[in-house]
N, C-alpha and C positions, 0 to 999 in steps of 0.2 A: 314841208309837205312833199309827197312823192308825185311822180308823173300821174299815176292813176287817181290819186286823191284830188290833184288839181283838175284833172279832166272831169271827174265826177262832180266837183263843185261847180264848174262852168256849166255842165249839162243840167244839174239841178236848178241853177239860177235861170237858165234859158227856159226850162219847163215852167218854173214859177211865173216868169214874165208872160208866157203864152197863156197860162191858166188864169192869171189875174185880169186878162183882157176879155174875159167872158162876161156876157151880160144877159139878163132875162127881163125883158120889158113886160111880159105877161103878169109877173108877180110884183112889178115895180121895185125890184131889188137893185137895179143898176149894175155896176161892175162888182164882181166877186171872184174869188179864187175857185176855179172849177176843180173838183176833187180828182186826184190821180190815185189809181190803185197800184200797189206794188208789193212784191214779195221780199221779205227780209228774214233771212235765216229760216226759211221754210214756212213762214207764217204770213198771211195776207193782211195788208193794212190799206187804209184810205186816208189821204190828208184831209184836214179840216181847218177852218179858219184861214189864216194868212201864212201858214207855215210852209217851209221847204220840205220836200219828201226826204225822210231820213233813210237814205239808201246808199249802199256802197257801189263802186263802179261795177262790180260783178253782178249786181242785181238791177242795174239800170234798165236792161233789156226787158225786165218784167213790168215796167211802168206802162200803164195804159189808161185811156179815158173811155168811159162807157157812155154811149149816146143811144139809149133805147136798145135796139137790136144790133147796133153797130159798135165797133171798137176801133179806137185809134191807138196804135202802138207807138206812143210818143217817145218812149225810151229808145226803141230801135231807130226811130226817125232822127232823134237828136244825135245818136251815135253816128249815124250815116252822115249827117251834116258836119259833125266835127271831123270825121275822116275826110270828107270832101275839102273842108277848109285847110286841113293839114297838108293834103296833096296839092292844093291850089296855091297856097301861100305859106310855106313852112317857116319862113323867116318871121312873119307876123305872129304865127302861132307860138314860136319859141318865146316870145314876150309874154304870152299868156300861160304857158304850161312849162313846167320844169321837166325837160327831157332827160331820160336816163343817159348816162355816159356810154359812148360807144365801147363795145368790148371787142378788141381785135384778137 
């Protein structure tokens, strides 16, 4: 896997973990995967069931949750968290992500 594919996989799994911790007591559903909207190759999709969003790193910033009139840009938020973690503790992140070799 490449650096960007590894990063995309981590972000997609983090989004799935967040989404599966949603619950609706009004309808007695319990926990379920909150649907994430995303753009892939110029077409909009929405997850269903228990699936990961099928999105590349380039399209992660298009991922969002819809809460009535409100929107949570979960893709942008998770990219920002990954960048924070990379800056904060790059040695730990190297264990998670295959970094490209330095070009001198």
